[in-house]
C-alpha positions as CSV (number, residue, x, y, z in Angstrom):
1,X,128.9,95.2,94.5
2,X,129.0,91.7,93.1
3,X,126.4,89.5,91.5
4,X,126.5,87.3,94.6
5,X,125.6,90.4,96.8
6,X,122.5,91.0,94.7
7,X,121.2,87.4,94.6
8,X,121.6,86.8,98.3
9,X,119.7,90.1,98.9
10,X,116.9,89.1,96.6
11,X,114.3,86.8,98.2
12,X,113.1,85.6,94.8
13,X,116.0,83.3,94.7
14,X,114.6,81.5,97.7
15,X,111.1,81.2,96.4
16,X,109.4,84.6,96.6
17,X,106.3,85.2,94.6
18,X,106.6,85.5,90.9
19,X,106.8,89.0,89.6
20,X,107.7,90.5,93.0
21,X,111.1,91.9,94.1
22,X,111.1,93.0,97.7
23,X,113.5,95.6,98.9
24,X,117.1,94.6,99.5
25,X,117.9,93.1,102.9
26,X,120.6,95.7,103.3
27,X,120.9,99.1,101.6
28,X,122.9,99.0,98.4
29,X,126.5,99.9,99.1
30,X,127.0,102.4,96.3
31,X,123.6,104.0,96.4
32,X,124.7,107.6,96.9
33,X,127.3,107.5,94.1
34,X,124.8,105.7,91.9
35,X,122.3,108.5,92.6
36,X,124.6,111.0,91.0
37,X,124.9,108.9,87.9
38,X,121.1,109.0,87.6
39,X,121.1,112.7,88.2
40,X,123.8,113.2,85.6
41,X,121.5,111.6,83.0
42,X,118.5,113.6,84.2
43,X,120.6,116.8,84.0
44,X,121.7,115.8,80.5
45,X,118.1,115.5,79.4
46,X,117.0,118.8,81.1
47,X,119.9,120.7,79.6
48,X,119.1,119.4,76.1
49,X,115.4,120.4,76.5
50,X,116.4,124.0,77.0
51,X,119.8,124.5,75.6
52,X,118.6,124.8,72.0
53,X,116.5,127.9,72.7
54,X,119.4,130.2,72.9
55,X,121.2,128.7,69.8
56,X,118.1,128.7,67.6
57,X,119.0,131.9,65.6
58,X,122.5,130.7,65.0
59,X,121.3,127.3,63.8
60,X,118.8,128.9,61.5
61,X,121.6,131.2,60.1
62,X,123.9,128.2,59.5
63,X,121.5,125.6,58.2
64,X,118.7,127.8,56.8
65,X,115.1,126.6,56.9
66,X,111.8,128.2,57.9
67,X,110.7,129.5,61.3
68,X,108.4,126.5,61.6
69,X,111.4,124.1,61.2
70,X,113.3,126.0,63.8
71,X,110.3,125.4,66.2
72,X,110.3,121.7,65.3
73,X,114.0,121.4,66.2
74,X,112.8,121.6,69.8
75,X,109.3,120.1,69.4
76,X,110.6,116.9,67.7
77,X,112.5,116.1,70.9
78,X,109.6,116.8,73.2
79,X,107.1,114.9,71.1
80,X,109.2,111.7,70.7
81,X,110.2,111.9,74.4
82,X,106.6,112.1,75.6
83,X,105.3,109.5,73.2
84,X,107.7,106.8,74.3
85,X,108.2,107.5,78.0
86,X,105.7,104.8,79.1
87,X,107.1,102.3,76.6
88,X,110.6,103.0,77.9
89,X,109.5,102.5,81.4
90,X,107.9,99.2,80.6
91,X,111.1,98.0,78.9
92,X,112.8,98.7,82.1
93,X,110.3,96.6,84.0
94,X,110.8,93.7,81.5
95,X,114.5,93.8,80.7
96,X,115.9,95.5,83.7
97,X,116.3,99.2,84.6
98,X,120.0,99.2,84.8
99,X,120.2,97.7,81.3
100,X,117.7,100.1,79.8
101,X,119.4,103.0,81.5
102,X,122.7,102.1,80.0
103,X,121.2,101.5,76.5
104,X,119.4,104.9,76.7
105,X,122.5,106.7,77.9
106,X,124.6,105.3,75.1
107,X,121.9,106.1,72.5
108,X,121.6,109.6,73.8
109,X,125.3,110.2,73.4
110,X,125.3,108.7,69.9
111,X,122.2,110.8,68.8
112,X,123.8,113.9,70.3
113,X,126.8,113.3,68.0
114,X,124.4,112.9,65.0
115,X,122.7,116.2,65.9
116,X,126.0,118.0,66.0
117,X,126.9,116.6,62.6
118,X,123.6,117.5,61.0
119,X,123.8,119.3,57.6
120,X,120.3,120.5,57.1
121,X,117.2,121.4,59.1
122,X,115.4,118.2,58.1
123,X,118.2,116.0,59.3
124,X,118.6,117.9,62.5
125,X,114.8,117.5,63.2
126,X,115.1,113.8,62.5
127,X,118.1,113.4,64.8
128,X,116.4,115.4,67.5
129,X,113.5,113.0,67.4
130,X,115.9,110.0,67.7
131,X,117.4,111.8,70.7
132,X,114.0,112.1,72.3
133,X,113.6,108.3,71.8
134,X,116.9,107.7,73.6
135,X,115.8,110.0,76.4
136,X,112.6,108.0,76.8
137,X,114.6,104.8,77.3
138,X,117.0,106.5,79.8
139,X,115.0,108.9,82.0
140,X,112.1,106.8,83.3
141,X,114.5,104.2,84.8
142,X,115.6,106.7,87.5
143,X,112.7,106.4,89.9
144,X,112.7,102.7,89.8
145,X,116.4,102.5,90.5
146,X,116.1,104.8,93.4
147,X,113.3,102.7,94.9
148,X,115.4,99.6,94.5
149,X,118.6,101.1,96.0
150,X,117.4,103.2,98.9
151,X,115.8,102.1,102.2
152,X,112.5,103.9,103.0
153,X,114.2,106.1,105.6
154,X,116.6,107.6,103.0
155,X,114.2,107.8,100.1
156,X,112.9,111.2,100.9
157,X,116.4,112.6,101.1
158,X,117.3,111.0,97.7
159,X,114.2,112.5,96.1
160,X,115.0,115.9,97.7
161,X,118.0,116.2,95.4
162,X,115.8,116.0,92.2
163,X,114.3,119.4,92.8
164,X,117.6,121.3,92.7
165,X,118.7,119.4,89.6
166,X,115.5,120.3,87.8
167,X,115.8,123.9,88.8
168,X,119.5,124.2,88.0
169,X,119.0,122.3,84.7
170,X,116.1,124.6,83.6
171,X,118.2,127.8,84.2
172,X,121.6,126.4,83.3
173,X,120.6,125.2,79.8
174,X,120.3,128.7,78.2
175,X,123.4,129.9,80.1
176,X,125.6,127.0,79.0
177,X,124.1,127.1,75.5
178,X,125.0,130.8,75.2
179,X,128.5,130.3,76.4
180,X,129.2,127.3,74.1
181,X,127.8,129.1,71.0
182,X,129.6,132.4,71.7
183,X,132.9,130.6,72.6
184,X,132.9,128.7,69.2
185,X,135.0,125.9,70.7
186,X,137.3,124.4,68.1
187,X,135.3,126.1,65.4
188,X,132.2,124.1,66.2
189,X,129.8,127.1,66.6
190,X,126.3,125.9,67.6
191,X,127.2,122.3,67.2
192,X,129.0,122.4,70.5
193,X,125.7,122.3,72.4
194,X,125.2,118.8,71.1
195,X,128.8,117.6,71.1
196,X,129.0,118.4,74.9
197,X,126.6,115.5,75.6
198,X,129.1,113.0,74.1
199,X,131.7,113.0,76.8
200,X,129.0,113.4,79.5
201,X,127.2,110.4,78.1
202,X,130.3,108.3,77.9
203,X,131.2,109.2,81.5
204,X,127.6,108.4,82.7
205,X,127.7,105.1,80.9
206,X,131.0,104.1,82.4
207,X,130.0,105.1,85.9
208,X,126.6,103.4,85.5
209,X,128.4,100.1,84.5
210,X,130.4,100.3,87.7
211,X,128.0,101.8,90.2
212,X,124.4,100.9,89.3
213,X,123.0,97.7,91.0
214,X,122.6,94.7,88.8
215,X,119.0,94.1,87.6
216,X,116.8,91.8,89.6
217,X,114.5,90.6,86.8
218,X,112.8,87.3,87.3
219,X,113.9,84.9,84.5
220,X,110.7,82.9,85.0
221,X,108.5,85.7,83.7
222,X,107.4,85.7,80.1
223,X,108.9,88.8,78.5
224,X,106.7,90.3,75.8
225,X,106.2,93.8,74.6
226,X,102.7,95.0,73.9
227,X,103.2,96.4,70.4
228,X,99.5,97.1,69.8
229,X,99.3,99.0,73.1
230,X,102.5,100.9,72.3
231,X,101.0,102.0,68.9
232,X,97.6,103.0,70.5
233,X,99.2,104.9,73.3
234,X,101.7,106.7,71.0
235,X,98.9,107.6,68.7
236,X,96.8,109.1,71.6
237,X,99.9,111.0,72.8
238,X,100.5,112.4,69.3
239,X,96.9,113.4,68.9
240,X,97.0,115.6,72.0
241,X,100.6,116.8,72.1
242,X,101.0,117.7,68.4
243,X,98.3,120.3,68.4
244,X,99.5,121.6,71.7
245,X,103.0,122.1,70.3
246,X,101.9,123.4,66.9
247,X,98.5,124.8,67.4
248,X,99.3,128.3,68.6
249,X,102.0,128.7,66.0
250,X,99.4,127.8,63.3
251,X,96.7,130.0,64.6
252,X,94.7,127.2,66.2
253,X,93.2,125.7,63.1
254,X,90.3,123.3,63.1
255,X,92.5,120.2,62.8
256,X,94.1,121.1,66.2
257,X,90.8,120.8,68.0
258,X,89.7,117.7,66.1
259,X,93.0,116.1,67.0
260,X,92.7,116.8,70.7
261,X,89.1,115.6,70.7
262,X,90.2,112.4,69.0
263,X,92.8,111.8,71.7
264,X,90.0,110.8,74.2
265,X,88.6,107.8,72.2
266,X,92.2,106.8,71.4
267,X,93.0,106.7,75.1
268,X,89.8,104.8,75.8
269,X,90.7,102.3,73.1
270,X,94.1,101.8,74.6
271,X,92.6,101.1,78.1
272,X,90.1,98.6,76.6
273,X,93.0,96.9,74.8
274,X,95.1,96.7,78.0
275,X,92.2,95.3,80.0
276,X,91.5,92.7,77.4
277,X,95.2,91.7,77.2
278,X,95.4,91.5,81.0
279,X,92.3,89.3,81.1
280,X,94.0,87.0,78.7
281,X,97.0,86.7,81.0
282,X,99.4,88.6,78.8
283,X,101.7,91.4,79.9
284,X,100.5,94.9,79.4
285,X,102.3,98.2,78.5
286,X,100.9,99.9,81.6
287,X,100.0,98.3,84.9
288,X,96.3,99.2,85.1
289,X,96.4,98.4,88.8
290,X,98.2,101.7,89.2
291,X,95.0,103.6,88.6
292,X,93.3,101.9,91.6
293,X,96.1,103.4,93.8
294,X,94.8,106.6,95.4
295,X,98.2,108.0,96.0
296,X,99.2,107.5,92.4
297,X,96.0,108.7,90.7
298,X,95.7,111.8,92.9
299,X,99.4,112.6,92.2
300,X,98.7,112.5,88.5
301,X,96.0,115.2,88.9
302,X,98.3,117.4,91.1
303,X,101.3,116.8,88.8
304,X,99.4,117.8,85.7
305,X,98.3,121.1,87.3
306,X,101.6,121.8,89.0
307,X,103.9,121.2,86.1
308,X,101.7,123.1,83.7
309,X,102.1,126.2,85.9
310,X,105.9,125.7,86.5
311,X,106.8,125.3,82.8
312,X,104.4,128.1,81.7
313,X,105.8,130.5,84.4
314,X,109.3,130.1,83.0
315,X,108.1,130.6,79.5
316,X,106.1,133.8,80.0
317,X,108.7,135.4,82.3
318,X,111.5,134.6,79.8
319,X,109.4,135.9,76.8
320,X,108.3,139.0,78.7
321,X,111.9,140.0,79.6
322,X,113.3,139.3,76.1
323,X,110.4,140.5,73.9
324,X,108.9,143.1,76.2
325,X,112.1,144.7,77.5
326,X,114.7,143.7,75.0
327,X,116.9,141.6,77.3
328,X,119.3,139.2,75.9
329,X,118.9,135.4,76.5
330,X,121.9,135.3,78.8
331,X,120.7,138.3,80.8
332,X,117.3,136.7,81.2
333,X,118.8,133.4,82.3
334,X,121.0,135.1,84.9
335,X,117.9,136.9,86.2
336,X,116.3,133.6,86.8
337,X,119.1,132.3,88.9
338,X,117.4,133.3,92.2
339,X,114.5,131.1,91.2
340,X,116.9,128.2,90.7
341,X,118.9,128.7,93.9
342,X,115.7,129.1,96.0
343,X,114.4,125.9,94.4
344,X,117.5,124.2,95.6
345,X,117.1,125.4,99.2
346,X,113.4,124.5,99.2
347,X,114.0,121.0,97.9
348,X,116.8,120.4,100.4
349,X,114.6,121.5,103.3
350,X,111.6,119.5,102.2
351,X,113.4,116.3,101.2
352,X,115.7,116.0,104.2
353,X,113.8,117.7,107.0
354,X,110.2,118.6,106.5
355,X,108.6,115.9,104.2
356,X,109.4,112.9,106.3
357,X,107.7,114.5,109.3
358,X,104.9,116.6,107.8
359,X,104.1,114.7,104.5
360,X,101.6,116.4,102.2
361,X,101.4,119.5,104.4
362,X,104.8,120.4,102.9
363,X,103.2,120.3,99.5
364,X,100.4,122.5,100.8
365,X,102.9,125.0,102.2
366,X,104.9,125.0,99.0
367,X,101.9,125.8,96.9
368,X,101.0,128.7,99.2
369,X,104.5,130.0,99.0
370,X,104.4,129.6,95.2
371,X,101.1,131.5,95.0
372,X,102.7,134.3,97.0
373,X,105.7,134.4,94.7
374,X,103.6,134.5,91.6
375,X,101.5,137.4,93.0
376,X,104.7,139.1,94.0
377,X,106.0,138.9,90.4
378,X,102.6,140.2,89.3
379,X,102.8,143.2,91.7
380,X,106.5,143.9,90.7
381,X,105.6,144.1,87.0
382,X,102.3,145.8,87.4
383,X,103.6,148.4,89.9
384,X,106.4,149.8,87.7
385,X,106.4,148.1,84.2
386,X,109.1,150.4,82.8
387,X,111.4,149.9,85.7
388,X,111.6,146.1,85.8
389,X,115.1,145.0,86.6
390,X,116.8,141.7,87.6
391,X,117.4,143.0,91.1
392,X,113.8,144.1,91.4
393,X,112.5,140.7,90.4
394,X,114.9,138.8,92.7
395,X,112.7,138.6,95.8
396,X,109.6,137.5,94.0
397,X,111.4,135.0,91.9
398,X,113.2,133.6,94.9
399,X,109.9,133.1,96.8
400,X,108.4,131.4,93.7
401,X,111.4,129.1,93.4
402,X,111.3,128.2,97.1
403,X,107.7,127.1,96.7
404,X,108.5,124.9,93.8
405,X,111.4,123.3,95.7
406,X,109.2,122.6,98.7
407,X,106.8,120.7,96.5
408,X,109.2,118.6,94.4
409,X,110.6,116.1,96.8
410,X,107.5,115.1,98.7
411,X,105.5,115.0,95.5
412,X,107.5,112.2,93.9
413,X,107.9,110.4,97.2
414,X,104.2,110.3,97.9
415,X,103.3,109.6,94.3
416,X,105.1,106.2,94.2
417,X,104.7,105.4,97.9
418,X,102.1,102.6,97.4
419,X,103.5,101.3,94.1
420,X,104.9,97.8,94.1
421,X,108.3,96.9,92.7
422,X,106.6,95.4,89.6
423,X,104.7,98.6,89.0
424,X,107.5,101.0,89.6
425,X,108.7,101.2,86.0
426,X,105.1,101.9,84.7
427,X,104.5,104.4,87.4
428,X,107.7,106.2,86.6
429,X,106.8,106.3,82.9
430,X,103.3,107.6,83.6
431,X,104.5,110.2,86.0
432,X,107.1,111.5,83.5
433,X,104.6,111.4,80.7
434,X,102.1,113.5,82.8
435,X,104.9,115.9,83.6
436,X,105.6,116.4,79.9
437,X,101.9,116.6,79.1
438,X,101.4,119.1,81.9
439,X,104.2,121.2,80.5
440,X,102.7,121.1,77.0
441,X,99.3,122.0,78.3
442,X,100.7,124.9,80.3
443,X,102.7,126.3,77.4
444,X,99.7,126.0,75.1
445,X,97.1,127.5,77.5
446,X,99.2,130.2,79.2
447,X,101.1,130.9,76.0
448,X,97.8,131.6,74.2
449,X,96.6,133.8,77.0
450,X,99.9,135.7,77.2
451,X,100.2,136.4,73.5
452,X,96.5,137.3,73.2
453,X,97.1,140.3,75.5
454,X,100.7,140.9,74.3
455,X,99.6,141.2,70.7
456,X,96.2,142.8,71.5
457,X,96.9,146.3,70.1
458,X,98.2,148.0,73.3
459,X,99.8,151.5,73.0
460,X,103.3,150.0,73.0
461,X,105.1,146.7,72.8
462,X,106.1,147.0,76.5
463,X,102.5,147.7,77.5
464,X,101.2,144.8,75.5
465,X,103.6,142.3,77.1
466,X,102.9,143.8,80.5
467,X,99.2,143.1,80.0
468,X,100.1,139.6,78.8
469,X,102.2,138.6,81.9
470,X,100.0,140.3,84.5
471,X,96.8,138.6,83.3
472,X,98.6,135.2,82.9
473,X,100.0,135.4,86.4
474,X,96.6,136.1,87.9
475,X,95.1,133.0,86.2
476,X,98.2,131.0,87.2
477,X,97.6,131.9,90.8
478,X,94.1,130.6,90.5
479,X,95.3,127.3,89.0
480,X,97.8,126.9,91.8
481,X,94.9,127.4,94.3
482,X,93.0,124.6,92.6
483,X,96.1,122.5,92.9
484,X,96.3,123.2,96.6
485,X,92.7,121.8,96.9
486,X,93.6,118.7,94.9
487,X,96.5,117.9,97.2
488,X,93.9,116.8,99.9
489,X,93.2,113.8,97.7
490,X,96.8,112.6,98.3
491,X,97.8,110.5,101.3
492,X,99.0,112.4,104.4
493,X,102.3,110.6,104.4
494,X,104.6,109.0,101.8
495,X,104.9,105.8,103.9
496,X,102.6,104.1,106.3
497,X,105.3,104.3,109.0
498,X,105.9,108.0,108.3
499,X,103.1,109.3,110.5
500,X,99.4,109.2,110.2
501,X,99.6,107.0,107.1
502,X,97.0,106.7,104.4
């Protein structure tokens, strides 16, 4: 793919409206190979979000530090990532998604190297935060690049691959982490979980240079970054995510609730600033026109509820098996493989076959299947708490994973269906931020409920954790039912030519 190929396919060169970039006249030649470059970066982020959990005790033993510092080795990454996702997406809008993807990939590899070289808990926490910043530059470019590379008829199939990657990444992280730590490759011990990102990052950067389409950024646009908006939005995100990450660990002190309450006026101030800036003709951090798009705003509600349950489900099942039954981290991860494999099957079915024809009905079906799976896990645990086994949980976990997979592909496809090229970066950043926020809310809310019962003075440790997971799963089924109702707010189809339209 040459520069000439890109410019001749871009109607802007021939006088298209400023700030718009219509789809390419012909599909991008290397789009499927480029898709796997983007998925490689997504997988690198997903693995790094979960891979540290299994290595935590080894890191604490090697570097020392408190239990709180051990928690922040993961939380620093999540907080920095969530804070700057929208900023990273906006940078992609302004400077080009290919360029920011490559910058983020290179930075992710470099900060992974720094994490592996850390000599104290404090430096590791700082490097993990920098790694989260790099991920925020890299990850939100993916959706925009897909919209630019794929024609509408192939977009659902491309999105259908994201579900399996997310499922495999979530389960593979602890497995790969356990192997790398136990293998002690070249005497690197726990540091190998970070060093492994370096060759992957280098390979993704080199492949991206060759395979990703050149950016189609209009040189006539005034490129400015809304620094005030970035500070206001980052402050609002910190105010809500910091207490969600730290609150339960600290016993939900008063400051946690004050912080979450303060997030609302902080968000309101950000919106006021963005409107004022737009009225003055300046570029904004978030395209406020997004929130007049029914497909997008309804998807934010559905995404917040859905991702809160998905992340929380993995948390409470993992803690239940390890703390309640004494399973090892690797045994627990292997037990969750049916969830991941079924998620892969569900995403393949919905993305390539079902979603283009049935639209949001696939999301409705997926949520029903997921509710059945959650209730099946509840029944399995409640029916014979002492006899819980990996094989016994396999059918219920597989049904739950199938439901998640059915939802994933049509959700993202419908969410950005009515988003213009100019808005795609902002939409991607907001969607990713809501995904992170949903996960944080789910962990905080369901984690609090789970541990309330688990530590509530039951006759035995196993009985306490059984009470925790059964009560949490019943509430989760209720939240998923509410999500099913919220899906009616979304358009019937991802594209107007896909059926009944909007």
